[in-house]
C-alpha positions as CSV (number, residue, x, y, z in Angstrom):
1,M,-4.3,6.0,-15.8
2,N,-0.9,4.5,-16.6
3,S,2.0,3.3,-14.4
4,S,4.0,6.5,-14.7
5,Q,1.1,8.4,-13.2
6,L,0.9,6.0,-10.3
7,V,4.7,6.1,-9.8
8,N,4.7,9.9,-9.6
9,F,1.6,10.2,-7.4
10,P,2.7,11.9,-4.1
11,V,2.1,9.8,-1.0
12,R,2.7,10.4,2.7
13,L,4.9,7.4,3.1
14,T,6.5,4.6,1.0
15,C,7.6,1.3,2.5
16,K,9.7,-1.3,0.7
17,I,8.9,-4.8,1.9
18,S,11.0,-7.8,0.7
19,D,10.6,-10.2,3.6
20,V,7.8,-11.5,5.8
21,S,9.7,-10.3,8.9
22,E,9.3,-6.7,7.7
23,I,5.5,-6.8,7.7
24,K,4.6,-6.4,11.4
25,P,6.6,-3.1,11.9
26,M,5.2,-1.8,8.6
27,I,1.6,-2.6,9.7
28,D,2.1,-0.9,13.0
29,E,3.3,2.2,11.2
30,F,0.5,1.9,8.8
31,I,-2.1,1.8,11.6
32,Y,-0.6,4.9,13.2
33,H,-0.8,6.9,10.0
34,Y,-4.2,5.6,9.2
35,K,-5.6,6.8,12.5
36,K,-3.8,10.2,12.0
37,F,-4.9,10.9,8.4
38,Q,-8.3,9.2,8.2
39,S,-9.8,12.5,7.4
40,G,-9.3,12.0,3.6
41,E,-5.6,12.7,3.2
42,F,-4.4,9.1,3.7
43,S,-2.0,7.8,1.1
44,W,0.6,5.1,1.3
45,R,2.8,3.2,-1.2
46,I,4.1,-0.3,-0.6
47,L,6.9,-1.6,-2.8
48,L,7.3,-5.3,-3.3
49,P,10.3,-6.9,-5.2
50,R,9.6,-8.0,-8.7
51,H,12.5,-10.4,-8.9
52,S,12.4,-13.2,-6.4
53,K,12.8,-17.0,-6.4
54,S,9.3,-17.2,-7.7
55,D,6.2,-15.1,-8.4
56,H,4.4,-17.3,-5.9
57,D,6.7,-15.8,-3.1
58,I,5.7,-12.3,-4.1
59,K,2.0,-13.2,-4.2
60,R,2.3,-14.8,-0.7
61,L,4.0,-11.7,0.6
62,G,1.3,-9.4,-0.8
63,A,-1.4,-11.7,0.6
64,A,0.3,-11.7,4.0
65,I,0.4,-7.9,4.0
66,Y,-3.2,-7.7,3.1
67,G,-4.3,-10.2,5.7
68,E,-2.3,-8.5,8.5
69,L,-3.6,-5.1,7.4
70,M,-7.2,-6.2,7.6
71,I,-6.8,-7.9,11.0
72,S,-5.0,-4.9,12.5
73,L,-7.6,-2.5,11.2
74,K,-10.3,-4.6,12.9
75,K,-8.3,-5.0,16.1
76,N,-8.0,-1.2,16.3
77,K,-11.8,-0.8,15.5
78,L,-11.0,1.2,12.4
79,I,-13.4,1.4,9.5
80,V,-11.7,0.2,6.3
81,N,-12.0,3.1,3.9
82,L,-9.3,2.4,1.4
83,R,-8.9,2.0,-2.3
84,D,-5.9,0.0,-3.5
85,L,-4.2,0.2,-6.9
86,R,-1.5,-2.2,-7.9
87,Y,1.0,-1.5,-10.7
88,I,4.5,-2.1,-11.9
89,H,6.5,0.6,-10.2
90,D,9.9,0.1,-11.9
91,D,12.2,-2.6,-13.1
92,D,12.7,-3.9,-9.6
93,N,9.5,-3.3,-7.8
94,Y,5.7,-3.8,-7.9
95,G,3.8,-0.8,-6.5
96,W,0.8,-0.9,-4.3
97,L,-1.0,2.4,-3.5
98,L,-3.4,2.4,-0.6
99,L,-5.5,5.6,-0.7
100,N,-8.5,7.1,1.0
101,P,-11.1,7.1,-1.8
102,K,-11.0,11.0,-1.9
103,M,-7.3,10.8,-2.7
104,A,-8.0,8.2,-5.4
105,E,-10.5,10.6,-6.9
106,K,-7.8,13.3,-7.0
107,L,-5.6,10.8,-8.7
108,E,-8.2,10.1,-11.4
109,K,-9.0,13.8,-11.9
110,N,-5.5,15.2,-11.9
111,Y,-3.7,12.4,-13.8
């Protein structure tokens, strides 16, 4: 599976996050969609900037998103049933696909 296949994979929603202040609203929306589409059709893409002051900032941003996501899923008593794929989305963004494992299987079979 290459990056172009991941870039073109259809998802329900794509969020672009470039600052820590954008995480909370994105997590709230994520939880809403996760509850709604837990049946196997859950697919989300998060885009993170590739060009920042440092790679460390981007790694911290990704770690903050992951941490908040796991805490919110536990708070809402939701079972974590996700597969994540990280890739270079384009010249300006890293991509992060969060998929129900069934959607990930579709990705592997169709692409």
